[in-house]
Phi, psi and omega in degrees: 000150180298148177287162180293111181294339173297332175273328178285333192219042172281171181285140188286133177289138177287140177259122181288149182290353177270357174274116182285149172295315164065211178289169180298328178297317180292318177301321176301313186294320171299322177298319178298324182287329179273350200308314180271013183253256194291323192264355183293339182250352183309123175271147180224271197247112236244081181187116169239124187270138183240121185295125172276136184293119178079357177237136179269033178231165174253127184261151173259134175233123181295126181274311182195141166264146184287140177220126016271173178282119179260160181302155178290149176223168179232117358299164187298152177281134175290128188237347182188182178235138173240115177295137175267100176062208181260156178290149180286118190302157176289128176306147185300131174072012183236191184210134173287127181250343184197151173222131174225154185261132177223090185061242180267017184238147169245135179243123174261140183243125176243185186305316185221027174205156170238133186236137177242139181228138178282122181288343182276319183246347186082009186277128174294124186269313187198156174225133172249139178253138184167181178238116183228153188266345181176165179236141175243129178230141171225179184295328185270337184207159170246122177250117177260129183258118185246140172267134190284152182293321181264118181242153177312144173288328178287113187287353176270350183280151179302144180288139176277126183226172173221131167269123177256125180257125188236145173296119183297321185291323185247339186080359180299139179275124180279312181194176177214160182228106176287138180198180175236158182288349170280349174292155171259126183239134182237124180259113177254167180309314178232013180225144168243136179234136184232130170255113176293118182297333179278308185267352186056031177264127179254125185234134173255134180241149170295130180297319190284323189241346186076016175289127172297126180265322175197169180202142177213147178243119183215201178256027174297139175247335177223150176222160182201144170286180179243111177287152176237171181292340181271356180278152180240079194253153167243000181286140195249345190241015182080319174287166178275103192294334179296339177285340180267316181241062194293333179291341188232350183251155169259147179277135169232080182307143175289151173247331180289149183273013186255130177243133183252132171230159181219143176263175178299328177274006173093011179286123182251129179233129181251121176247159171284123184297331183274331189243338183080007178294135183278127182269317180199167173226165181196165179251131176236195179292146178279162176062037176309139177252350179203167177210126177233143179225135184214122173047047177085340178274146178236131181235148176227173166247134184226168178276127178217166176285116018253011179194211174290151183212148171286141189222147161269188178300325193258342185199156168288127187267333185193139176220098184299151177252146176315131016262014181284145175231160178227157188263254182242138171276153177205143181295138186225033178141175174297130181054031177230130173239129175248160175202150175258127175244153191225158169210154184268133174266324176219093183305331186291318176262002183053033173286136188229159173243146186223154169233150167254122181251127173252130187239137170286112188278353169278319182257337186080009176284138169286111181291311180196157174228122176233164176298150180215160179280124188295096174207159180221135187174230183258156182230137176216153181226136178217138180053031187077001181250140181261134173248124177245138185221128178247248182187164176052219176287003175285321166072207177239165179212135171244121185253138177279191189286346179264002177085012179273131175291115184261338182215149171198143177219186180254031183249205176231159180175195181178184184284145170268313177202191183290347180248004189213144174237150174244139171224150177234125178234143185265073189230014177288348175092350180231019185096345181286166178243135176270126177259132181233144171257129177240124176294139171272008178252303179250004179058017178275146185252160168214146180276127182267327184166176171238133186244159182295167177304134185281150174236011180178195183271140179272177177218151175208167174218201183284358184236322190233159171234127179228137186221138170271131181229171174287353178254354178148185179254113189260154168217139178233155179247133175296132170256149188228000000 
């Protein structure tokens, strides 16, 4: 049966600017608070293949053609959905809770089993039995996240978990990594890095085999991968969020080979992620509460008057004044840092006013401040445009290169490719969701179709959309 959409799709809670982003443990706790809100339904990258009974092929069934016919764009405009075969039935007595894409495969997760299907043929590849809290998928690996049965008595201690790394083609388990949610975890295309919160030992493992590549024990308190302009990330804390909240987050592996660490005294070290060799060091702000790295620029969150503030290595970049508050800062171009700030107009109704602030991270100068849609959630950037997605009536907002909101609705969504955005809104009147494509070029929208009520987070890419529902695991191909 479908999950309670009040839990899956409720309004995203606002984070006050006096609450530090802090450690992975703090990020985890805030993620736990948000887990069943804005991201549990967030769709991301795409394809769930649906097996035809007795047939080893996938059939295409046109879901709906976009209307009206809009001008051609580059990349080509998403215009409709074509369903791939029949939905994969819900396992007896269970519920589909997640769907993720891994190359030409889709992995569906139910209460006590994981199923992989080939999106090209509809063939079921493998089924695993077990109990997992979520699935993380990349083209190279399937990671099933399991909670340990025995947990610490201290409720403030990090939760004990195990990452199980499986072969996408066969489902065979390659290796596993016990850890706690206080640890810092970085997912790279071919490396997994762990900073042990207790021992302060940083270890890099081969993603394919689990072989330790290098290890060092130093005074690092935070680590981060290095994002590039070509990456399409929704991570806000430097760590790989999907490894902490796999039931609601999508994996965006790092591709750059630089690993950044910082100590409590602000000492920054940049290493080669494959070898551990130190490439450079620098001095930043002391007592960092968060760490992000983008195109060679390094950002932290520090304590400043009147509260926490984003900072570069050399300066505090921005400090909103009461009654304004800010949520999470995110890189929005070379030497540019953006953030959303908010203030309450009517605390009784929680009516808010919001700004999108762009800052020159070299000088600290505010480049521009524009009006924004009041929502808090994930932020992504493509082709100079920002896509923000929250949940419930906080919805989505797509901003152009000038910081102007050009589209907004009350759903969830994200980028399909550089030219298209996808949103899902629960406005069909009967629990179902309306799927819309919005051009990231001319900002015109088309209705792609209506899909069944969701029972977990969807996933999408530039070709496919896959969603777990109470009626089965569905996959559609985008038509253009």
